C-alpha positions in Angstrom: 0.0 0.1 0.1 2.7 2.6 0.6 4.3 1.9 -2.5 1.1 3.3 -4.1 1.1 6.2 -2.1 4.6 7.0 -3.2 4.0 6.6 -7.0 0.9 8.2 -7.7 1.3 12.0 -8.3 4.7 12.1 -6.9 6.0 14.0 -10.0 2.9 16.2 -10.7 4.2 19.0 -12.9 7.7 18.1 -12.4 8.5 16.9 -16.0 11.9 14.8 -16.4 15.0 15.0 -15.0 18.2 16.4 -17.0 22.0 15.5 -16.7 24.0 18.6 -16.0 27.7 19.3 -15.5 29.2 21.8 -13.4 32.8 22.5 -12.2 32.2 20.1 -9.7 31.1 17.0 -11.5 27.9 15.4 -13.1 24.4 15.9 -11.6 20.9 14.5 -12.3 18.4 17.2 -11.2 14.7 18.2 -12.1 14.2 20.1 -15.2 11.5 22.0 -13.1 13.1 23.7 -10.1 9.7 23.4 -8.1 10.2 19.6 -8.0 13.5 19.6 -6.4 13.8 17.5 -3.1 13.4 19.6 0.2 16.8 17.8 1.2 18.8 19.4 -1.9 21.6 21.6 -1.2 22.8 24.1 -3.6 26.3 24.0 -5.1 28.6 26.3 -3.1 30.5 29.1 -4.9 34.0 28.0 -5.4 36.4 30.1 -3.3 38.8 32.0 -5.9 42.2 30.6 -6.1 43.9 34.0 -6.0 42.6 34.6 -2.4 43.9 31.3 -1.1 47.7 31.2 -1.0 47.5 28.2 1.5 45.5 25.2 2.4 42.1 26.0 4.3 42.7 23.7 6.9 44.0 25.7 9.8 45.9 22.6 11.1 47.7 22.3 7.8 48.7 25.6 6.1 50.3 24.2 3.1 51.4 26.8 0.7 50.5 26.5 -2.9 52.8 26.4 -5.7 53.5 25.0 -9.1 53.7 21.4 -7.5 51.3 21.9 -4.5 47.9 22.2 -6.5 44.6 23.8 -5.0 41.6 21.3 -4.8 37.9 22.6 -4.0 35.7 20.8 -1.7 32.3 20.2 -3.7 30.3 20.7 -0.5 31.7 24.0 1.1 33.7 25.3 -2.0 36.8 26.2 0.1 40.2 25.4 -1.1 42.5 22.7 0.4 45.6 20.8 -0.6 45.3 17.3 -1.8 46.1 15.8 1.5 43.3 17.6 3.1 40.8 17.1 0.4 41.2 13.5 -0.7 38.4 11.8 0.1 35.6 11.1 -2.3 32.2 10.5 -0.8 28.6 10.2 -2.3 26.8 13.5 -2.2 23.1 12.8 -2.8 22.0 16.2 -1.3 23.7 17.7 -4.4 22.5 15.2 -6.9 25.7 14.3 -8.1 26.1 11.0 -10.2 29.4 9.8 -8.7 31.2 10.4 -5.3 32.9 13.7 -5.2 35.9 15.3 -3.5 35.4 16.6 -0.1 37.4 18.1 3.1 37.6 16.1 6.0 35.0 18.1 7.8 32.3 18.1 4.9 33.0 14.3 4.2 32.2 13.6 8.0 29.0 15.4 7.7 28.2 13.8 4.3 28.8 10.3 5.6 26.6 10.9 8.6 23.9 12.1 6.2 24.2 9.2 4.1 23.3 6.8 7.2 19.8 8.7 6.9 19.5 8.3 3.1 20.3 4.9 3.2 18.0 3.9 6.2 15.6 6.3 7.7 14.7 7.5 4.2 13.5 4.3 2.8 11.4 3.9 6.1 9.8 7.2 5.5 9.0 6.5 1.8 7.9 2.8 2.7 5.2 4.3 5.2 3.5 3.5 8.5 0.1 3.7 9.9 -1.4 6.5 11.8 -4.4 7.8 13.6 -4.5 11.3 11.5 -6.3 13.9 13.3 -7.0 17.3 11.3 -9.7 20.0 12.1 -12.0 17.8 10.1 -11.8 14.2 11.5 -9.8 11.5 12.7 -8.8 8.7 10.0 -6.5 5.8 10.0 -4.3 6.2 7.2 -1.3 4.7 5.6 1.2 7.4 5.7 4.1 7.8 3.5 6.8 10.3 2.2 6.4 10.5 -1.4 9.3 9.3 -3.5 10.5 12.5 -4.8 10.5 13.6 -0.8 8.3 16.4 -1.5 5.1 15.8 0.5 3.4 13.5 3.2 0.6 11.6 1.8 -2.2 9.8 3.6 -4.2 6.9 2.1 -6.9 6.1 4.4 -7.4 2.2 5.3 -11.3 2.2 5.0 -11.9 4.2 1.9 -12.5 7.5 3.4 -11.8 10.8 1.7 -7.8 11.4 2.4 -6.7 14.1 4.6 -4.7 17.1 2.9 -1.2 16.1 1.9 1.6 18.2 3.7 4.3 19.9 1.7 7.6 18.8 3.4 9.3 21.9 2.5 6.4 23.9 4.4 6.6 22.5 7.6 7.4 25.1 10.3 7.7 22.8 13.4 6.6 19.6 14.9 5.6 18.6 18.7 6.7 15.0 19.7 4.7 13.2 22.5 6.9 10.4 23.9 5.2 7.1 25.1 5.1 6.3 28.7 6.0 2.4 27.7 9.7 1.9 28.0 10.9 -0.6 25.2 14.4 -0.6 27.1 15.4 0.4 30.6 14.9 4.2 30.5 14.3 4.3 26.7 10.8 5.3 25.2 9.6 6.0 21.5 7.4 8.4 20.2 3.6 8.0 20.1 2.7 11.0 18.3 3.7 14.0 16.5 1.9 17.2 15.8 3.0 18.9 12.4 2.6 22.5 11.8 2.8 23.7 8.2 1.8 26.2 5.8 -0.7 25.4 3.1 1.1 25.9 -0.6 0.5 29.1 -2.3 -0.6 30.7 1.0 0.7 32.0 4.6 -2.3 30.2 6.2 -1.1 27.7 8.9 -2.4 24.2 9.7 -1.6 21.2 11.9 -2.3 17.7 11.7 -1.5 15.1 14.4 -0.1 11.7 13.6 -0.9 9.2 16.3 0.6 5.7 16.9 -2.4 4.7 18.5 -4.0 1.3 19.5 -5.4 1.2 15.7 -2.2 1.0 14.0 -0.9 -2.4 12.7 2.5 -1.7 14.1 3.2 0.5 16.9 7.1 0.5 16.8 7.1 0.9 13.1 4.9 4.1 13.3 7.1 5.4 16.4 10.2 4.9 14.2 8.7 6.6 11.3 8.3 9.8 13.5 11.9 9.4 14.9 13.0 9.5 10.9 10.6 12.3 10.2 12.4 14.3 12.9 16.0 13.7 11.4 14.7 14.5 7.9 13.2 18.0 8.9 16.7 18.6 10.8 18.0 18.5 7.1 15.3 20.5 5.8 15.8 23.3 8.3 19.4 23.2 7.7 18.9 23.5 3.9 17.1 27.1 4.8 20.3 28.5 6.3 23.2 30.1 4.3 26.0 27.5 4.1 28.7 28.1 6.7 32.3 26.4 7.0 
């Protein structure tokens, strides 16, 4: 059922993707900018060679000359020596086709994010059941992030009209309620989350509550889905901020 949620209308108005080449490498991006993933980061502006006589790693300070070449980190755009920018890592948030050169700091950040893309994001797109409460009505729904990562969609299990889908990029905040049941000594999982979001094309704010209540078919799966959503939104919020190194 979750697969059906992810496929239908995922790319409404998005068109196809295109292969493009920049100074940093080959990328596959949507033709329509409005179809970009909310997790996507813009390519950084490369720091000019003339303004960087030495490696940007303060612990290195290698001066550049004819033999010691400059190398740009594809994530932050800063200049490093070959030793301090030798790691090549997949960077899905910038849509690169192949692993790209990154400095030590950026490669650590990217590797941590790739754990999310390889596990938590799959959980979000596969979906989980929730009691979905909006101002209109509570409905038991199979809930999933669409395969283009742009929306949270709800498919009622009993054939009711579906609640309004939520655009991930327009989520403003969440409020998580923890369960009182410990699944391990001193450890609990979320039992509900309230999502505050803006309606597309408007400044109107609405909220929807997702509850892993007694009606869901797998309480632990639903709880872990909330955990994955919180991690996803950290990346979305980060992408709204100016990049810093």
